[in-house]
C-alpha positions as CSV (number, residue, x, y, z in Angstrom):
1,M,0.0,0.0,0.0
2,D,1.2,3.5,-0.8
3,S,2.3,5.2,2.4
4,S,0.4,8.4,1.4
5,R,-2.8,6.4,1.5
6,R,-2.4,5.0,5.0
7,S,-4.5,6.5,7.8
8,P,-2.4,8.5,10.3
9,V,-1.7,6.7,13.5
10,P,-3.3,8.7,16.4
11,A,-0.7,10.1,18.7
12,S,-0.5,8.9,22.3
13,V,-2.3,11.2,24.8
14,P,-2.7,11.0,28.5
15,L,-5.8,9.0,29.6
16,A,-6.7,12.1,31.7
17,S,-7.4,14.0,28.5
18,L,-10.2,11.6,27.5
19,H,-13.8,12.2,28.4
20,K,-16.9,10.0,29.1
21,G,-17.4,7.5,26.3
22,D,-13.9,7.9,24.8
23,R,-11.9,4.7,24.1
24,G,-8.3,4.0,23.4
25,V,-5.5,1.5,23.7
26,V,-2.8,1.7,26.3
27,A,0.5,2.7,24.7
28,E,2.7,3.2,27.7
29,I,2.8,3.8,31.4
30,L,5.0,6.5,32.7
31,E,6.6,4.8,35.6
32,T,9.5,7.0,36.6
33,D,8.2,10.5,36.1
34,A,7.2,11.7,39.6
35,G,6.3,15.0,38.0
36,I,3.3,13.4,36.2
37,V,1.5,12.7,39.5
38,G,2.9,15.6,41.4
39,D,4.7,13.8,44.2
40,S,7.6,11.4,44.9
41,A,5.2,8.4,44.6
42,G,5.2,8.5,40.8
43,A,7.0,5.2,40.4
44,T,4.8,3.5,42.9
45,I,1.7,4.7,41.0
46,G,3.1,3.5,37.7
47,R,3.7,0.1,39.1
48,R,0.2,0.0,40.6
49,L,-1.4,0.9,37.3
50,I,0.4,-1.9,35.6
51,E,-0.5,-4.4,38.3
52,I,-4.2,-3.6,38.0
53,G,-4.2,-4.1,34.2
54,F,-3.1,-0.9,32.5
55,V,-0.6,-2.6,30.2
56,P,0.3,-1.7,26.6
57,G,-2.2,-3.1,24.2
58,E,-5.1,-3.2,26.6
59,T,-8.3,-1.4,25.6
60,V,-9.6,1.3,28.0
61,Q,-12.8,3.3,28.1
62,V,-13.8,6.3,30.2
63,I,-17.1,5.2,31.8
64,E,-17.9,8.3,33.9
65,E,-16.4,11.6,35.1
66,V,-17.5,13.1,38.4
67,W,-18.7,16.7,38.2
68,P,-17.7,19.4,38.9
69,G,-14.1,19.1,38.0
70,G,-14.2,15.6,36.3
71,D,-12.2,14.0,39.1
72,P,-12.1,11.0,39.6
73,L,-12.6,9.1,36.3
74,A,-14.3,5.7,36.2
75,V,-12.2,3.8,33.6
76,R,-12.9,0.3,32.2
77,V,-9.7,-1.7,31.5
78,G,-10.4,-5.2,30.2
79,A,-13.4,-6.4,32.2
80,S,-12.7,-4.3,35.3
81,V,-13.7,-0.7,36.2
82,F,-11.4,1.5,38.4
83,A,-11.7,5.0,39.7
84,L,-8.6,7.0,38.9
85,R,-7.7,10.5,39.9
86,R,-6.8,12.6,36.8
87,R,-3.3,13.0,38.2
88,E,-2.9,9.2,38.1
89,A,-4.5,9.0,34.7
90,R,-1.9,11.3,33.3
91,A,0.6,8.5,33.8
92,V,-1.3,6.3,31.3
93,L,-0.6,7.2,27.7
94,V,-3.2,5.9,25.2
95,R,-3.8,5.9,21.5
96,P,-7.4,7.2,21.2
97,E,-9.9,5.2,19.2
98,V,-10.7,6.9,15.9
99,A,-14.1,8.6,15.8
100,G,-16.8,6.6,14.0
101,G,-16.0,3.2,15.5
102,G,-12.7,2.6,13.7
103,K,-9.9,0.6,15.3
104,P,-7.3,2.5,17.3
């Protein structure tokens, strides 16, 4: 296939930037950047996210956002639903699903 005809691959964005109903695929977990979560527990949070199922290749969906402020997020990963603070969700990079039901 001619490379000019290929669909662009969506860039990875923080899970925290998605909104209710948005889907994506986990691309990476930022394990060592404490600045992402705003404290020295950054590496611990990254490990916890991996342990509960936020692994590269896994599909995620934002199920709910609490208002006002949108914090925490209810996120489905695999068959489980977790509540994540937005500061935690910034450590999960995802490739958003293309609008219109296309594959990520």
